[in-house]
C-alpha positions in Angstrom: -3.5 3.1 8.3 -5.7 4.6 10.9 -4.7 4.8 14.6 -6.9 5.8 17.5 -5.4 6.7 20.9 -7.2 7.4 24.1 -6.0 10.3 26.3 -4.0 9.5 29.5 -2.4 11.6 32.1 1.1 12.8 31.2 3.8 13.0 33.8 7.3 12.5 32.5 9.1 14.3 29.6 8.7 11.0 27.6 5.0 11.1 28.2 4.8 14.8 27.3 6.1 14.0 23.9 3.2 11.6 23.5 0.8 14.2 24.6 1.6 16.3 21.6 -0.5 14.0 19.4 -3.6 14.3 21.6 -5.9 11.8 23.2 -6.9 9.8 20.2 -5.3 9.5 16.9 -5.9 8.2 13.4 -3.4 7.5 10.7 -4.5 6.4 7.2 -2.8 4.1 4.6 1.0 4.1 4.0 1.9 5.0 7.5 5.0 2.8 8.3 7.0 5.8 9.4 4.2 7.3 11.4 3.4 3.9 13.0 7.1 3.5 14.0 7.2 6.9 15.5 4.0 6.3 17.5 5.3 3.0 18.8 8.6 4.6 19.8 6.8 7.3 21.7 4.7 4.7 23.4 1.4 6.2 22.2 -1.5 4.0 23.2 0.6 1.9 25.4 -1.0 2.9 28.7 -4.7 3.7 28.8 -5.0 4.1 25.1 -5.3 1.9 22.0 -4.5 2.0 18.4 -6.7 1.0 15.5 -5.3 0.8 12.0 -7.0 -0.1 8.7 -5.7 -0.9 5.2 -7.4 -3.0 2.6 -4.3 -4.0 0.7 -1.9 -6.9 0.9 1.9 -6.6 0.9 3.6 -6.7 -2.5 7.3 -7.2 -3.3 7.4 -3.6 -4.5 6.5 -2.4 -1.0 9.6 -3.8 0.6 12.0 -1.1 -0.6 10.2 1.7 1.3 7.7 0.2 3.7 10.2 -1.0 6.3 7.8 -2.7 8.7 7.4 -5.4 6.0 9.8 -8.2 5.2 10.0 -10.7 2.3 8.2 -13.3 4.4 5.2 -11.0 4.7 4.5 -10.8 0.9 0.8 -11.4 0.1 -0.2 -10.9 3.8 -2.6 -8.1 4.8 -0.7 -4.9 5.5 -2.8 -3.9 8.6 -2.3 -7.1 10.6 1.4 -7.3 9.6 2.0 -3.7 10.6 0.2 -4.2 13.9 2.5 -7.1 14.8 5.6 -5.1 13.7 4.9 -2.2 16.0 4.2 -4.5 18.9 7.7 -5.9 18.4 9.1 -2.4 18.5 7.1 -1.6 21.7 5.9 -4.7 23.5 3.8 -2.6 25.8 1.4 -2.1 22.9 0.4 -5.8 23.1 -3.4 -6.0 23.3 -3.6 -2.3 22.4 -3.5 -2.6 18.6 -6.6 -3.4 16.5 -6.0 -4.1 12.8 -8.9 -3.6 10.3 -9.2 -4.1 6.5 -12.1 -1.9 5.7 -11.4 1.1 3.5 -12.5 4.4 4.9 -14.8 6.0 2.3 -18.5 6.9 1.7 -19.2 3.2 1.1 -18.2 2.5 4.7 -19.7 5.5 6.4 -21.9 3.1 8.4 -18.7 1.7 10.0 -16.7 4.9 10.3 -19.7 7.1 11.2 -19.8 10.4 13.1 -19.8 8.6 16.4 -16.7 6.8 15.4 -14.9 10.1 14.3 -16.2 12.1 17.3 -14.4 9.6 19.6 -11.1 10.3 17.9 -8.8 13.0 19.3 -6.4 13.3 16.4 -6.3 11.9 12.8 -3.1 11.3 10.8 -3.3 10.7 7.1 -0.8 9.1 4.8 -2.7 8.7 1.5 -1.9 8.4 -2.2 -4.9 10.0 -3.8 -6.7 13.3 -3.6 -10.3 11.9 -3.4 -9.6 9.9 -0.3 -7.7 12.8 1.4 -10.6 15.2 0.7 -13.1 12.7 2.2 -11.1 12.3 5.4 -10.6 16.0 5.6 -14.3 16.7 5.4 -15.1 14.1 8.1 -12.5 15.6 10.4 -13.8 19.1 9.9 -17.4 18.2 10.4 -16.5 16.3 13.6 -14.0 18.9 14.8 -11.1 16.5 14.9 -7.5 17.8 14.3 -5.8 16.2 11.3 -2.2 15.8 10.4 -2.6 15.5 6.6 0.2 13.9 4.6 0.3 11.8 1.4 1.6 11.3 -2.0 0.3 11.5 -5.6 2.8 10.1 -8.1 6.0 12.0 -7.5 4.3 14.7 -5.4 4.1 14.9 -1.6 2.2 17.0 0.9 2.1 17.6 4.7 -0.3 19.9 6.5 -1.6 20.4 10.1 -5.3 21.0 10.2 -7.2 22.2 13.2 -10.9 22.6 12.3 -12.2 26.2 12.4 -8.7 27.4 13.4 -6.7 26.7 10.2 -7.6 26.1 6.6 -8.4 22.5 5.7 -6.9 20.4 3.0 -10.0 21.1 0.8 -9.6 24.8 1.2 -7.3 24.9 -1.8 -7.4 22.8 -5.0 -4.4 21.4 -6.6 -4.7 20.5 -10.3 -5.5 16.8 -10.5 -3.8 14.7 -13.2 -6.1 12.0 -14.5 -3.1 9.8 -15.3 -2.1 9.6 -11.6 -3.4 6.3 -10.3 -2.8 5.2 -6.7 -0.1 2.4 -6.7 -2.2 0.2 -4.4 -5.2 0.5 -6.8 -3.0 -0.3 -9.8 -1.5 -3.4 -8.3 -4.2 -4.9 -6.1 -7.7 -3.5 -6.9 -8.0 -2.1 -10.4 -11.5 -0.6 -10.9 -11.6 0.2 -14.7 -10.0 -0.4 -18.0 -7.5 2.4 -17.6 -6.1 0.7 -14.5 -5.6 -2.5 -16.5 -3.8 -0.6 -19.3 -1.5 1.1 -16.8 -0.8 -2.2 -15.1 0.2 -3.7 -18.5 2.4 -0.7 -19.4 4.2 -1.0 -16.0 4.9 -4.7 -16.6 6.1 -4.0 -20.2 8.4 -1.2 -19.0 10.0 -3.4 -16.3 10.4 -6.6 -18.4 11.4 -5.2 -21.8 13.1 -1.9 -20.9 14.3 -1.7 -17.3 15.7 -5.2 -16.9 17.6 -5.2 -20.2 19.1 -1.7 -19.4 20.1 -3.0 -16.0 21.7 -6.0 -17.7 23.6 -3.7 -20.1 24.9 -1.7 -17.1 25.9 -5.0 -15.4 27.9 -6.0 -18.5 29.6 -2.5 -18.5 30.4 -2.8 -14.8 32.5 -5.9 -15.6 35.0 -3.6 -17.4 35.6 -1.5 -14.2 36.3 -2.3 -10.6 34.6 0.8 -9.4 30.8 0.5 -8.8 28.7 3.2 -7.3 27.0 2.0 -4.1 23.5 2.9 -5.3 24.1 0.8 -8.4 25.2 -2.3 -6.6 21.7 -3.7 -6.0 20.7 -2.9 -9.6 23.7 -4.8 -10.9 22.9 -7.7 -8.5 19.3 -7.9 -9.7 20.5 -7.8 -13.3 22.9 -10.6 -12.7 20.2 -12.8 -11.2 17.9 -12.0 -14.1 20.6 -12.9 -16.6 21.1 -16.3 -14.9 17.4 -17.0 -15.2 17.1 -15.6 -18.8 15.9 -18.1 -21.5 18.7 -19.6 -23.5 16.8 -20.6 -26.6 13.3 -20.5 -28.1 12.0 -23.5 -26.1 13.1 -21.7 -22.9 11.3 -18.6 -24.1 8.1 -20.6 -24.5 8.4 -22.1 -21.0 9.2 -18.7 -19.6 6.1 -17.2 -21.3 3.9 -20.0 -20.0 5.1 -19.4 -16.4 4.4 -15.6 -16.8 0.9 -16.3 -18.1 0.2 -18.6 -15.1 1.6 -16.0 -12.7 -0.3 -12.9 -14.0 -3.6 -14.5 -14.7 -3.9 -17.5 -12.4 -1.4 -17.7 -9.5 -1.5 -14.1 -8.4 -5.3 -14.1 -8.5 -5.6 -17.3 -6.5 -3.2 -15.8 -3.9 -5.2 -12.6 -3.6 -8.5 -14.6 -3.3 -6.8 -16.8 -0.7 -6.1 -13.7 1.4 -9.5 -12.1 0.6 -12.0 -14.8 -0.5 -15.0 -13.8 -2.6 -17.2 -14.2 0.4 -14.8 -12.5 2.8 -16.3 -10.1 5.4 -14.9 -7.4 7.5 -15.0 -7.5 11.3 -18.3 -5.6 11.1 -19.9 -8.5 9.0 -20.0 -6.5 5.8 -18.7 -8.0 2.5 -15.0 -7.1 1.8 -15.6 -7.0 -2.0 -17.9 -4.1 -2.5 -18.1 -1.7 -5.5 -15.9 -0.3 -6.9 -13.7 -3.1 -5.7 -14.5 -6.3 -7.4 -13.1 -9.8 -6.9 -10.9 -11.0 -9.8 -11.4 -14.3 -11.6 -8.7 -16.8 -12.5 -8.0 -17.2 -16.2 -6.7 -20.6 -17.4 -4.7 -20.8 -20.7 -6.9 -21.7 -23.6 -5.1 -22.6 -26.8 -8.3 -21.7 -28.8 -8.4 -18.2 -27.4 -6.7 -15.8 -29.8 -5.8 -13.3 -27.0 -4.0 -16.0 -25.1 -2.1 -17.1 -28.2 -1.2 -13.5 -29.0 0.1 -13.0 -25.5 2.4 -16.0 -25.8 3.6 -15.2 -29.3 4.4 -11.6 -28.5 6.0 -12.3 -25.2 8.1 -15.2 -26.6 9.2 -13.2 -29.7 10.2 -10.1 -27.7 
């Protein structure tokens, strides 16, 4: 997410807290916690405004950590949903929050140009890949904009305060990059190459054929004891629900497989294209689907396609 705030005169202690973040601010990508804090502090609620951007839509997997989103928000754009959520937290932000869906990168430098950055007082990052963090870092340094850099990469995290020409920047030091670390949002929503598709398939396989059976085994073991750890309660509940829906015979397995094929290769794609149609455009009039992001295409089951048959045979037999 990106947030931009205009400077206003500070008077009270409450307002002095808000002054710590400066006159204008920018927060990028997974910034639910940052957004909430800004809303509670009232940043942008007087003479300021907030602009946030995120190209992704909300997935079920986001709900366990991105607390601004609820189950009813699944498949909706993150930016507009987050904007509505912080207005609920602080109603004085109504009319002060602008939600965008354009990714900030070299491909959109005509949108987020130097004039745009020079009008920002502070930038706050919350990114999940090194390339994007370096890009934002370079734009902030060149435009002399302070940056609160934070983000994740796999299981790693990082926070750094950067004041151009006063402190070192994010790019001043190089962390070893792991080629196997793929941003979660890229993996789930906008895969760009074959490796992303392979990792997506591996993730699905792990969840369906490893994690869920293990959870079911733990659930069966829990029946033998009355003491259940609090952190295991949800896992056991999920395993119970999965067990109730589990196929009972081979015919059920075939039906289950058919539903999964339709979900993975048809329904999920249609839902994504419903949110972001192939001819979708951003608020600036530019196409939403620009390289390396490409619109997916629905795949209908073809009994004469050996790949489709192999998928069904292997999924059913496993």
